[in-house]
C-alpha positions in Angstrom: -12.1 -39.0 58.5 -11.7 -36.3 55.9 -10.9 -37.5 52.5 -10.2 -35.8 49.1 -11.0 -37.2 45.7 -8.7 -36.7 42.7 -10.8 -36.5 39.6 -10.3 -35.9 35.8 -6.5 -35.8 36.0 -4.2 -37.1 33.2 -0.8 -36.5 31.9 -0.5 -35.9 28.1 1.1 -38.8 26.3 4.1 -36.8 25.2 4.9 -35.9 28.9 4.5 -39.4 30.4 7.5 -41.2 31.9 9.1 -38.0 33.1 8.0 -38.2 36.7 5.4 -35.5 36.4 2.6 -37.6 37.7 4.6 -38.5 40.8 5.6 -34.9 41.4 2.0 -33.7 41.0 0.6 -36.3 43.3 3.2 -35.6 46.0 2.3 -31.9 45.8 -1.3 -32.9 46.3 -0.4 -35.2 49.3 1.5 -32.4 51.0 -1.3 -29.8 50.3 -4.2 -31.9 51.5 -2.4 -33.2 54.6 -1.6 -29.7 55.6 -5.4 -29.0 55.3 -6.1 -31.9 57.7 -7.2 -34.5 55.2 -6.5 -38.1 56.2 -7.0 -40.0 52.9 -7.2 -39.6 49.1 -9.5 -41.6 46.8 -10.0 -41.9 43.1 -11.6 -43.8 40.3 -9.9 -45.3 37.3 -11.3 -47.4 34.4 -10.6 -51.1 34.5 -9.1 -50.9 31.0 -6.5 -48.3 32.1 -3.7 -50.7 33.2 -1.0 -47.9 33.0 -2.9 -45.9 35.7 -3.3 -48.9 37.9 0.4 -49.5 37.9 1.0 -45.8 38.8 -1.5 -45.8 41.6 -0.3 -49.1 43.1 3.3 -47.7 43.0 1.9 -44.6 44.9 0.5 -46.9 47.6 -3.2 -46.9 46.7 -5.3 -50.0 47.4 -8.4 -51.2 45.6 -11.3 -51.1 48.2 -14.4 -51.2 46.1 -16.1 -50.9 42.8 -17.5 -47.9 40.9 -20.8 -48.7 39.1 -22.3 -46.8 36.2 -25.5 -47.3 34.2 -26.0 -45.4 31.0 -29.5 -44.7 29.7 
């Protein structure tokens, strides 16, 4: 099915904990569902535990790994 990928999104440190991320993501959910998308995917760094907690609370599941090789 059709999916959308959220990329390069962050909330400035001074604004965290105010529900802005939740409001922003729920706006995205409504928008993309109205456009016929069936899923949302994203990447987050393994060291970013705060984002993991947020995404788990939003109902995201870990389904794979993202690999990177720098030259």
